[in-house]
C-alpha positions, 0 to 999 in steps of 0.5 A: 499500500503506497503510503502519504508523509504529513505534508502530502497535501501541502505538496499537492497544493504547491502543484507538484509532480508525485511519484511513487518512491519507495512505497511513498507518494513523494513530490519529485518536483515542483517548478523544475529540476534545474530551478530548485537544484539551482535555489539550494546551491543559491539561497536554499531548497525545503525537502520533505524527507518524511519517508526515512525512517527512524529506529530508537535504541535505549537502555543500559546497552544502547552503546554497545549495541549500537557499536554492534549494529553499525561499522564506524565508531560510536563510542566517540560521540557525545551527547548531541553529536551524529555520525554517518555510518554504514550497516553491513551483514556477515558477508561485509556487504552493505544492508544500509547507510544511516546516522547515528544520532547519541541523545545520551548514553542509553538513546540513541536513534538510527535514521535509515533509508525509506527503502530499508526501514522495515528490513532495517528494523528486523534486522537491527533486532535479529543483530541486537545485543545486550539490554538494550530494547529497539523500537521502529519510531518512524511513525513519531517524526516528520522530517524537514530538511532546509538545505542551502547558503541562507538556511542557518539565517531563514531559520534563526528567526523561527528557532528558540536555539542558538543555531550557530553553536550547533556544529556540522554533525550535531544537533539540539532538542528546541522548537521551530516556529513553536513546534518541538524539534530536534535541529540537525546539522546534518543534510545530503546537498553538500550545503550548509543546512539542517534537518528538522524532526517534528511530530508528523501533526506539526509538520505542515505548519513548521513547513509553511513557515519556512517557506514564506520566511524564505520566499522573498529571498528565493527559497523553494520546495524541492523534491527528489528530483534535485535531491538527486542531482545535488548529492550525484554533484557530492558523489554522495552515495545513494543506496540501491545505487552506489552501495547495496548488498552485492557491494562493499563499503571499502570498494565504495569509497566508505572505508573512512566510516568502517573503523576496524581498529577498534576492539570492539566487534561489529557485524561484518568485521571480520569479513572487511578485514579480509577485503581490506587485506586482499586490496580491491579489484574495482573502485567507485571513481566520478567520471565527466563525459567529454563527448554528448550523452548523459550516463545511467544507471547500469550503463557498461564502462569502457577502458582499454577496448574492455569492459571496465565497469558499470554506471551507478548514478549519472546526470547532466549536472545544473551546478557544471552544466556537462553530464556527470557520472559515478560507476564502478570501475576496474583499480587499474582504470579507476586512477584520475585522469584516466580516459573511459568511454561509456555504451550509451545505448550502443555507441562508445562516448569518451569520458574521464575519471576526475576528482570528486566531489564534482561541486565544491559548495561555499564555507558556511556562514555561522 
């Protein structure tokens, strides 16, 4: 059964094009992907990401439990900090990528991808350790992402928190537009910005207040289309594209969130030790097209006249005004500057492996 977020009626009122995404009716665009993308880079954009899932881990063994379920080192967190991480299975391949929020040593919130929410919760339950209790809290939250260089300035008058004191990947509990909220300096666009967790009943007034506040400054509601082009310019992985249960985090360039040097064990650790020791036969690389054509997921990558990999994501970059892509490439063809070709509907189109991220956002102010 297809579900609606608490903001569905707002999307309809704003004339959004609605699509079925991971079992949810979600806005893919309002005025257009390019307009929305550029609004986020120049001002700010407002995203409904209420379809994401939340799992709460609580109790005296919460820290050890989350440490066992995820590959990053949760014990480095203090209260009010968040951490990007990966959940792996025993083979060392990716069950999901997540963000872990530490409320206190006995309470964590793990934000999971919408398409994986049910799978992740079952997986967490079957692999939980100690006396921690797990609860699927997804129905407790609506989630709004306010992203862009003006986000802090525009959010400040509506929030009862000192936003300047919230560092990147940190959060506080307070209120936005009078509604109780968790205000996190996290996001998926590369820009400065915030993710606001609030109750489903408060989602619409918070959304409307942010949009009203920003409409004279170029703020736009933004859909899944802009969310994808923005994340792709940053080479952020998307589950089902760059990471799946057939890929491991080392080859995906996510080795920095796999902490093999801690004394604690986590699911998949032994396999990842072996994977790292064996070296990588392929790597996730970014490339820029040098001939016309837009790369799409599944297209073949060719190097030296032989099959060298496959595209995981591709688009025409609104910021760079050229076609870019990400794909798994054999290690000997993945070095920056390597010439490759993309098989686009039977025609080999030239491309070059480039340094990523493709786009570098401006530094945040306050």
